[in-house]
Each structure stands twice: as C-alpha cells, then as structure tokens.
N, CA, C and O atoms as a GROMACS GRO file, in nm:
protein
  384
    1MET      N    1   1.214  -1.401  -0.488
    1MET     CA    2   1.101  -1.443  -0.442
    1MET      C    3   0.967  -1.337  -0.488
    1MET      O    4   0.965  -1.214  -0.473
    2SER      N    5   0.866  -1.419  -0.544
    2SER     CA    6   0.760  -1.315  -0.592
    2SER      C    7   0.675  -1.308  -0.477
    2SER      O    8   0.671  -1.390  -0.384
    3LYS      N    9   0.601  -1.196  -0.492
    3LYS     CA   10   0.536  -1.176  -0.426
    3LYS      C   11   0.369  -1.136  -0.478
    3LYS      O   12   0.365  -1.100  -0.596
    4LEU      N   13   0.253  -1.139  -0.417
    4LEU     CA   14   0.133  -1.172  -0.464
    4LEU      C   15   0.066  -1.031  -0.396
    4LEU      O   16   0.075  -0.998  -0.278
    5VAL      N   17  -0.005  -0.958  -0.504
    5VAL     CA   18  -0.149  -0.870  -0.422
    5VAL      C   19  -0.261  -0.869  -0.494
    5VAL      O   20  -0.262  -0.848  -0.615
    6LYS      N   21  -0.400  -0.901  -0.401
    6LYS     CA   22  -0.501  -0.923  -0.480
    6LYS      C   23  -0.559  -0.826  -0.519
    6LYS      O   24  -0.553  -0.779  -0.405
    7LEU      N   25  -0.617  -0.742  -0.579
    7LEU     CA   26  -0.692  -0.622  -0.626
    7LEU      C   27  -0.817  -0.629  -0.666
    7LEU      O   28  -0.847  -0.713  -0.751
    8LYS      N   29  -0.913  -0.541  -0.611
    8LYS     CA   30  -1.024  -0.532  -0.656
    8LYS      C   31  -1.071  -0.395  -0.696
    8LYS      O   32  -1.048  -0.297  -0.625
    9ILE      N   33  -1.120  -0.389  -0.781
    9ILE     CA   34  -1.140  -0.253  -0.877
    9ILE      C   35  -1.305  -0.214  -0.891
    9ILE      O   36  -1.382  -0.301  -0.931
   10ASP      N   37  -1.356  -0.078  -0.857
   10ASP     CA   38  -1.504  -0.043  -0.862
   10ASP      C   39  -1.467  -0.013  -1.014
   10ASP      O   40  -1.393   0.084  -1.025
   11VAL      N   41  -1.492  -0.056  -1.096
   11VAL     CA   42  -1.489   0.003  -1.244
   11VAL      C   43  -1.608   0.118  -1.265
   11VAL      O   44  -1.592   0.203  -1.353
   12THR      N   45  -1.703   0.119  -1.200
   12THR     CA   46  -1.822   0.235  -1.204
   12THR      C   47  -1.738   0.385  -1.128
   12THR      O   48  -1.792   0.495  -1.139
   13LYS      N   49  -1.611   0.370  -1.058
   13LYS     CA   50  -1.571   0.480  -1.002
   13LYS      C   51  -1.446   0.532  -1.102
   13LYS      O   52  -1.370   0.618  -1.058
   14ILE      N   53  -1.428   0.483  -1.224
   14ILE     CA   54  -1.298   0.517  -1.321
   14ILE      C   55  -1.362   0.649  -1.368
   14ILE      O   56  -1.483   0.671  -1.374
   15ASP      N   57  -1.260   0.737  -1.401
   15ASP     CA   58  -1.303   0.842  -1.486
   15ASP      C   59  -1.265   0.793  -1.597
   15ASP      O   60  -1.151   0.753  -1.622
   16LYS      N   61  -1.351   0.793  -1.664
   16LYS     CA   62  -1.322   0.716  -1.830
   16LYS      C   63  -1.234   0.829  -1.908
   16LYS      O   64  -1.157   0.786  -1.993
   17SER      N   65  -1.237   0.984  -1.886
   17SER     CA   66  -1.155   1.069  -1.971
   17SER      C   67  -1.018   1.046  -1.927
   17SER      O   68  -0.944   1.136  -1.967
   18LYS      N   69  -0.943   0.933  -1.841
   18LYS     CA   70  -0.806   0.927  -1.815
   18LYS      C   71  -0.772   0.790  -1.879
   18LYS      O   72  -0.664   0.733  -1.866
   19LEU      N   73  -0.908   0.729  -1.970
   19LEU     CA   74  -0.844   0.593  -2.039
   19LEU      C   75  -0.781   0.629  -2.167
   19LEU      O   76  -0.853   0.695  -2.241
   20PHE      N   77  -0.659   0.599  -2.212
   20PHE     CA   78  -0.600   0.620  -2.371
   20PHE      C   79  -0.610   0.499  -2.412
   20PHE      O   80  -0.641   0.402  -2.344
   21THR      N   81  -0.578   0.503  -2.556
   21THR     CA   82  -0.535   0.395  -2.637
   21THR      C   83  -0.369   0.409  -2.663
   21THR      O   84  -0.298   0.508  -2.676
   22GLY      N   85  -0.335   0.250  -2.663
   22GLY     CA   86  -0.189   0.220  -2.703
   22GLY      C   87  -0.194   0.109  -2.761
   22GLY      O   88  -0.301   0.053  -2.786
   23ALA      N   89  -0.064   0.057  -2.795
   23ALA     CA   90  -0.071  -0.032  -2.953
   23ALA      C   91  -0.140  -0.134  -2.919
   23ALA      O   92  -0.184  -0.189  -3.021
   24LYS      N   93  -0.176  -0.193  -2.810
   24LYS     CA   94  -0.226  -0.337  -2.823
   24LYS      C   95  -0.393  -0.323  -2.713
   24LYS      O   96  -0.452  -0.414  -2.656
   25GLY      N   97  -0.424  -0.187  -2.717
   25GLY     CA   98  -0.547  -0.191  -2.620
   25GLY      C   99  -0.595  -0.048  -2.562
   25GLY      O  100  -0.553   0.060  -2.604
   26THR      N  101  -0.651  -0.057  -2.502
   26THR     CA  102  -0.720   0.067  -2.428
   26THR      C  103  -0.690   0.062  -2.244
   26THR      O  104  -0.731  -0.024  -2.167
   27TYR      N  105  -0.631   0.149  -2.221
   27TYR     CA  106  -0.545   0.153  -2.099
   27TYR      C  107  -0.604   0.248  -1.943
   27TYR      O  108  -0.686   0.338  -1.928
   28LEU      N  109  -0.536   0.189  -1.870
   28LEU     CA  110  -0.581   0.342  -1.740
   28LEU      C  111  -0.488   0.301  -1.658
   28LEU      O  112  -0.472   0.183  -1.625
   29ASP      N  113  -0.414   0.404  -1.617
   29ASP     CA  114  -0.286   0.430  -1.542
   29ASP      C  115  -0.339   0.439  -1.392
   29ASP      O  116  -0.403   0.536  -1.352
   30LEU      N  117  -0.304   0.326  -1.309
   30LEU     CA  118  -0.318   0.352  -1.140
   30LEU      C  119  -0.208   0.306  -1.068
   30LEU      O  120  -0.131   0.211  -1.081
   31ASP      N  121  -0.226   0.431  -0.962
   31ASP     CA  122  -0.105   0.385  -0.866
   31ASP      C  123  -0.151   0.290  -0.764
   31ASP      O  124  -0.255   0.329  -0.711
   32CYS      N  125  -0.108   0.179  -0.720
   32CYS     CA  126  -0.100   0.079  -0.616
   32CYS      C  127  -0.007   0.163  -0.452
   32CYS      O  128   0.106   0.210  -0.451
   33TRP      N  129  -0.074   0.158  -0.371
   33TRP     CA  130   0.009   0.212  -0.258
   33TRP      C  131  -0.018   0.076  -0.165
   33TRP      O  132  -0.126   0.017  -0.152
   34ILE      N  133   0.107   0.044  -0.105
   34ILE     CA  134   0.095  -0.021   0.022
   34ILE      C  135   0.174  -0.014   0.141
   34ILE      O  136   0.293  -0.033   0.166
   35ASP      N  137   0.075   0.017   0.207
   35ASP     CA  138   0.085   0.056   0.384
   35ASP      C  139   0.107  -0.083   0.468
   35ASP      O  140   0.011  -0.156   0.493
   36GLU      N  141   0.215  -0.109   0.502
   36GLU     CA  142   0.193  -0.253   0.598
   36GLU      C  143   0.180  -0.234   0.764
   36GLU      O  144   0.178  -0.318   0.854
   37THR      N  145   0.171  -0.082   0.768
   37THR     CA  146   0.169  -0.042   0.886
   37THR      C  147   0.036   0.007   0.917
   37THR      O  148   0.016   0.077   1.016
   38ALA      N  149  -0.066  -0.030   0.827
   38ALA     CA  150  -0.216   0.022   0.864
   38ALA      C  151  -0.275  -0.039   0.951
   38ALA      O  152  -0.228  -0.144   0.993
   39ASP      N  153  -0.401   0.015   1.001
   39ASP     CA  154  -0.437  -0.062   1.161
   39ASP      C  155  -0.554  -0.127   1.097
   39ASP      O  156  -0.635  -0.175   1.176
   40ALA      N  157  -0.582  -0.139   0.952
   40ALA     CA  158  -0.686  -0.287   0.967
   40ALA      C  159  -0.645  -0.314   0.811
   40ALA      O  160  -0.616  -0.231   0.725
   41ASP      N  161  -0.654  -0.465   0.800
   41ASP     CA  162  -0.645  -0.525   0.672
   41ASP      C  163  -0.666  -0.468   0.541
   41ASP      O  164  -0.586  -0.446   0.450
   42TRP      N  165  -0.780  -0.449   0.548
   42TRP     CA  166  -0.831  -0.356   0.429
   42TRP      C  167  -0.786  -0.234   0.378
   42TRP      O  168  -0.801  -0.185   0.266
   43LYS      N  169  -0.726  -0.189   0.485
   43LYS     CA  170  -0.643  -0.044   0.432
   43LYS      C  171  -0.500  -0.062   0.385
   43LYS      O  172  -0.439   0.036   0.342
   44ILE      N  173  -0.423  -0.225   0.393
   44ILE     CA  174  -0.293  -0.203   0.357
   44ILE      C  175  -0.293  -0.173   0.214
   44ILE      O  176  -0.186  -0.123   0.180
   45VAL      N  177  -0.382  -0.188   0.113
   45VAL     CA  178  -0.352  -0.173  -0.039
   45VAL      C  179  -0.463  -0.066  -0.074
   45VAL      O  180  -0.579  -0.074  -0.036
   46SER      N  181  -0.427   0.006  -0.130
   46SER     CA  182  -0.506   0.076  -0.200
   46SER      C  183  -0.518   0.128  -0.352
   46SER      O  184  -0.422   0.084  -0.416
   47LEU      N  185  -0.588   0.194  -0.417
   47LEU     CA  186  -0.566   0.189  -0.552
   47LEU      C  187  -0.647   0.331  -0.589
   47LEU      O  188  -0.762   0.362  -0.559
   48ASN      N  189  -0.544   0.407  -0.666
   48ASN     CA  190  -0.607   0.544  -0.752
   48ASN      C  191  -0.529   0.559  -0.848
   48ASN      O  192  -0.411   0.524  -0.862
   49GLN      N  193  -0.638   0.643  -0.952
   49GLN     CA  194  -0.588   0.671  -1.070
   49GLN      C  195  -0.503   0.752  -1.084
   49GLN      O  196  -0.531   0.865  -1.044
   50SER      N  197  -0.374   0.730  -1.144
   50SER     CA  198  -0.216   0.829  -1.166
   50SER      C  199  -0.287   0.933  -1.190
   50SER      O  200  -0.390   0.925  -1.257
   51GLN      N  201  -0.242   1.048  -1.139
   51GLN     CA  202  -0.241   1.170  -1.211
   51GLN      C  203  -0.133   1.241  -1.259
   51GLN      O  204  -0.016   1.204  -1.252
   52SER      N  205  -0.170   1.337  -1.305
   52SER     CA  206  -0.059   1.433  -1.378
   52SER      C  207   0.007   1.513  -1.298
   52SER      O  208  -0.041   1.537  -1.187
   53LYS      N  209   0.129   1.570  -1.338
   53LYS     CA  210   0.217   1.644  -1.285
   53LYS      C  211   0.146   1.777  -1.235
   53LYS      O  212   0.178   1.825  -1.127
   54GLU      N  213   0.048   1.835  -1.316
   54GLU     CA  214  -0.041   1.937  -1.261
   54GLU      C  215  -0.140   1.918  -1.166
   54GLU      O  216  -0.185   2.004  -1.090
   55GLU      N  217  -0.172   1.801  -1.173
   55GLU     CA  218  -0.308   1.760  -1.079
   55GLU      C  219  -0.221   1.732  -0.972
   55GLU      O  220  -0.259   1.801  -0.878
   56ARG      N  221  -0.144   1.678  -0.947
   56ARG     CA  222  -0.061   1.711  -0.826
   56ARG      C  223  -0.019   1.829  -0.734
   56ARG      O  224  -0.060   1.869  -0.624
   57ASP      N  225   0.091   1.874  -0.832
   57ASP     CA  226   0.100   2.042  -0.778
   57ASP      C  227  -0.046   2.112  -0.767
   57ASP      O  228  -0.027   2.230  -0.736
   58ALA      N  229  -0.165   2.089  -0.778
   58ALA     CA  230  -0.261   2.159  -0.776
   58ALA      C  231  -0.325   2.088  -0.655
   58ALA      O  232  -0.425   2.144  -0.610
   59LYS      N  233  -0.279   1.962  -0.588
   59LYS     CA  234  -0.314   1.892  -0.477
   59LYS      C  235  -0.477   1.828  -0.503
   59LYS      O  236  -0.557   1.805  -0.412
   60ALA      N  237  -0.503   1.808  -0.653
   60ALA     CA  238  -0.611   1.757  -0.662
   60ALA      C  239  -0.668   1.637  -0.585
   60ALA      O  240  -0.589   1.558  -0.533
   61LYS      N  241  -0.805   1.618  -0.576
   61LYS     CA  242  -0.807   1.515  -0.510
   61LYS      C  243  -0.801   1.387  -0.593
   61LYS      O  244  -0.829   1.374  -0.712
   62LYS      N  245  -0.755   1.286  -0.495
   62LYS     CA  246  -0.693   1.168  -0.543
   62LYS      C  247  -0.876   1.088  -0.584
   62LYS      O  248  -0.988   1.108  -0.539
   63ASN      N  249  -0.821   1.000  -0.685
   63ASN     CA  250  -0.968   0.907  -0.733
   63ASN      C  251  -0.938   0.796  -0.674
   63ASN      O  252  -0.832   0.759  -0.727
   64TYR      N  253  -0.968   0.724  -0.599
   64TYR     CA  254  -0.971   0.588  -0.515
   64TYR      C  255  -1.053   0.502  -0.606
   64TYR      O  256  -1.175   0.520  -0.608
   65VAL      N  257  -1.003   0.422  -0.674
   65VAL     CA  258  -1.108   0.303  -0.753
   65VAL      C  259  -1.101   0.164  -0.673
   65VAL      O  260  -1.173   0.080  -0.726
   66GLY      N  261  -1.041   0.124  -0.574
   66GLY     CA  262  -1.035  -0.002  -0.570
   66GLY      C  263  -0.922  -0.004  -0.427
   66GLY      O  264  -0.861   0.098  -0.394
   67ASN      N  265  -0.907  -0.158  -0.342
   67ASN     CA  266  -0.809  -0.170  -0.261
   67ASN      C  267  -0.797  -0.304  -0.293
   67ASN      O  268  -0.846  -0.357  -0.393
   68GLY      N  269  -0.708  -0.379  -0.173
   68GLY     CA  270  -0.680  -0.532  -0.236
   68GLY      C  271  -0.612  -0.572  -0.098
   68GLY      O  272  -0.620  -0.504   0.004
   69GLU      N  273  -0.542  -0.692  -0.111
   69GLU     CA  274  -0.495  -0.733   0.035
   69GLU      C  275  -0.356  -0.810  -0.012
   69GLU      O  276  -0.338  -0.836  -0.131
   70LEU      N  277  -0.266  -0.841   0.082
   70LEU     CA  278  -0.138  -0.920   0.027
   70LEU      C  279  -0.214  -1.023   0.050
   70LEU      O  280  -0.315  -1.030   0.120
   71LYS      N  281  -0.121  -1.166  -0.060
   71LYS     CA  282  -0.172  -1.290  -0.032
   71LYS      C  283  -0.044  -1.342  -0.020
   71LYS      O  284  -0.026  -1.404   0.085
   72PHE      N  285   0.073  -1.335  -0.113
   72PHE     CA  286   0.203  -1.470  -0.094
   72PHE      C  287   0.306  -1.378  -0.061
   72PHE      O  288   0.293  -1.257  -0.078
   73GLY      N  289   0.391  -1.421  -0.022
   73GLY     CA  290   0.524  -1.360  -0.035
   73GLY      C  291   0.551  -1.257   0.045
   73GLY      O  292   0.636  -1.172   0.021
   74TRP      N  293   0.463  -1.262   0.162
   74TRP     CA  294   0.486  -1.109   0.243
   74TRP      C  295   0.510  -1.167   0.380
   74TRP      O  296   0.439  -1.263   0.411
   75ASP      N  297   0.585  -1.130   0.451
   75ASP     CA  298   0.630  -1.192   0.568
   75ASP      C  299   0.461  -1.133   0.678
   75ASP      O  300   0.384  -1.042   0.645
   76GLU      N  301   0.454  -1.199   0.772
   76GLU     CA  302   0.344  -1.145   0.846
   76GLU      C  303   0.413  -0.988   0.896
   76GLU      O  304   0.524  -0.935   0.906
   77ARG      N  305   0.250  -0.954   0.924
   77ARG     CA  306   0.266  -0.803   0.957
   77ARG      C  307   0.382  -0.768   1.099
   77ARG      O  308   0.391  -0.832   1.204
   78PRO      N  309   0.448  -0.665   1.063
   78PRO     CA  310   0.575  -0.676   1.154
   78PRO      C  311   0.484  -0.655   1.271
   78PRO      O  312   0.370  -0.613   1.256
   79ALA      N  313   0.553  -0.695   1.428
   79ALA     CA  314   0.502  -0.687   1.581
   79ALA      C  315   0.572  -0.556   1.589
   79ALA      O  316   0.659  -0.520   1.509
   80PRO      N  317   0.529  -0.484   1.692
   80PRO     CA  318   0.590  -0.401   1.762
   80PRO      C  319   0.719  -0.417   1.797
   80PRO      O  320   0.738  -0.535   1.828
   81ALA      N  321   0.835  -0.337   1.808
   81ALA     CA  322   0.954  -0.368   1.848
   81ALA      C  323   0.928  -0.338   1.978
   81ALA      O  324   0.851  -0.246   2.007
   82PRO      N  325   1.006  -0.432   2.093
   82PRO     CA  326   1.006  -0.452   2.242
   82PRO      C  327   1.084  -0.308   2.252
   82PRO      O  328   1.134  -0.244   2.160
   83ALA      N  329   1.079  -0.276   2.386
   83ALA     CA  330   1.068  -0.175   2.460
   83ALA      C  331   1.183  -0.213   2.511
   83ALA      O  332   1.195  -0.320   2.572
   84PRO      N  333   1.296  -0.118   2.488
   84PRO     CA  334   1.439  -0.114   2.501
   84PRO      C  335   1.447  -0.143   2.694
   84PRO      O  336   1.377  -0.096   2.784
   85VAL      N  337   1.549  -0.227   2.697
   85VAL     CA  338   1.579  -0.259   2.837
   85VAL      C  339   1.632  -0.162   2.960
   85VAL      O  340   1.741  -0.212   2.986
   86ALA      N  341   1.618  -0.080   3.025
   86ALA     CA  342   1.699  -0.024   3.092
   86ALA      C  343   1.816  -0.100   3.171
   86ALA      O  344   1.817  -0.220   3.202
   87ASP      N  345   1.922   0.002   3.199
   87ASP     CA  346   2.065  -0.079   3.278
   87ASP      C  347   1.987  -0.119   3.386
   87ASP      O  348   1.924  -0.028   3.439
   88ASP      N  349   1.971  -0.251   3.440
   88ASP     CA  350   1.925  -0.256   3.591
   88ASP      C  351   2.053  -0.337   3.646
   88ASP      O  352   2.100  -0.433   3.585
   89PRO      N  353   2.100  -0.288   3.763
   89PRO     CA  354   2.232  -0.328   3.831
   89PRO      C  355   2.206  -0.474   3.883
   89PRO      O  356   2.295  -0.559   3.887
   90ALA      N  357   2.061  -0.497   3.927
   90ALA     CA  358   2.042  -0.640   3.970
   90ALA      C  359   2.074  -0.726   3.874
   90ALA      O  360   2.114  -0.830   3.926
   91LEU      N  361   2.075  -0.733   3.737
   91LEU     CA  362   2.085  -0.797   3.630
   91LEU      C  363   2.238  -0.824   3.546
   91LEU      O  364   2.263  -0.886   3.443
   92GLU      N  365   2.328  -0.746   3.646
   92GLU     CA  366   2.485  -0.750   3.585
   92GLU      C  367   2.535  -0.917   3.646
   92GLU      O  368   2.647  -0.961   3.619
   93ASP      N  369   2.453  -0.980   3.713
   93ASP     CA  370   2.536  -1.103   3.753
   93ASP      C  371   2.484  -1.276   3.707
   93ASP      O  372   2.520  -1.388   3.740
   94LEU      N  373   2.357  -1.204   3.591
   94LEU     CA  374   2.306  -1.295   3.493
   94LEU      C  375   2.441  -1.372   3.407
   94LEU      O  376   2.531  -1.330   3.334
   95PRO      N  377   2.410  -1.476   3.449
   95PRO     CA  378   2.490  -1.544   3.311
   95PRO      C  379   2.506  -1.524   3.151
   95PRO      O  380   2.594  -1.566   3.077
   96PHE      N  381   2.410  -1.458   3.128
   96PHE     CA  382   2.371  -1.460   2.986
   96PHE      C  383   2.370  -1.302   2.946
   96PHE      O  384   2.340  -1.267   2.832
   0.00000   0.00000   0.00000
C-alpha cells in the first residue's frame, strides 16, 4: 500500500552551498524524519538538509528547512496501550 507525506519547504532556509549538479538538474539532499509519537501533528514530519559524516561526527547543528503531515495510507495515530489488568480473584468466576 502506498503512503503519502505532504511536505513544505522554506526555501529561504536552504544552505545553497549544499546544492549540487547532477545528470538531470540541480539537487539538494534532505532527510525526512517521521515521528508518529510526536505530541503535536505539526511535529510528526520534519525535514533537514542532509549532513556529511564529518558534520554528524562533529555534532554540527542540523539545518531544518521544513515540515509536513501524514496524508494517506497511514493508520490513525496509535492510542496508548491499556494498562495491564492485575490478577483479581473476584474475576475468576466470569464465563469469559
């Protein structure tokens, strides 16, 4: 089943030094993070410019350029798991 994520990029935040020329155009590598446990819908999907290994190793600050939302093909946000029921002797006579 296909899934759709709608993304919005603030192009004014792009570090243009990270643009590169490829065979069919000019490109920018981005990382898309999906956190289905985020506490707000607008925080579920975020985009940052990809970092080199050296930048990651140096713990360089990520350049966030946008966010998004889950559109189609995603289950509803998961509900918290019910609390486990403790063994209760009063429930032993129930027929189910």
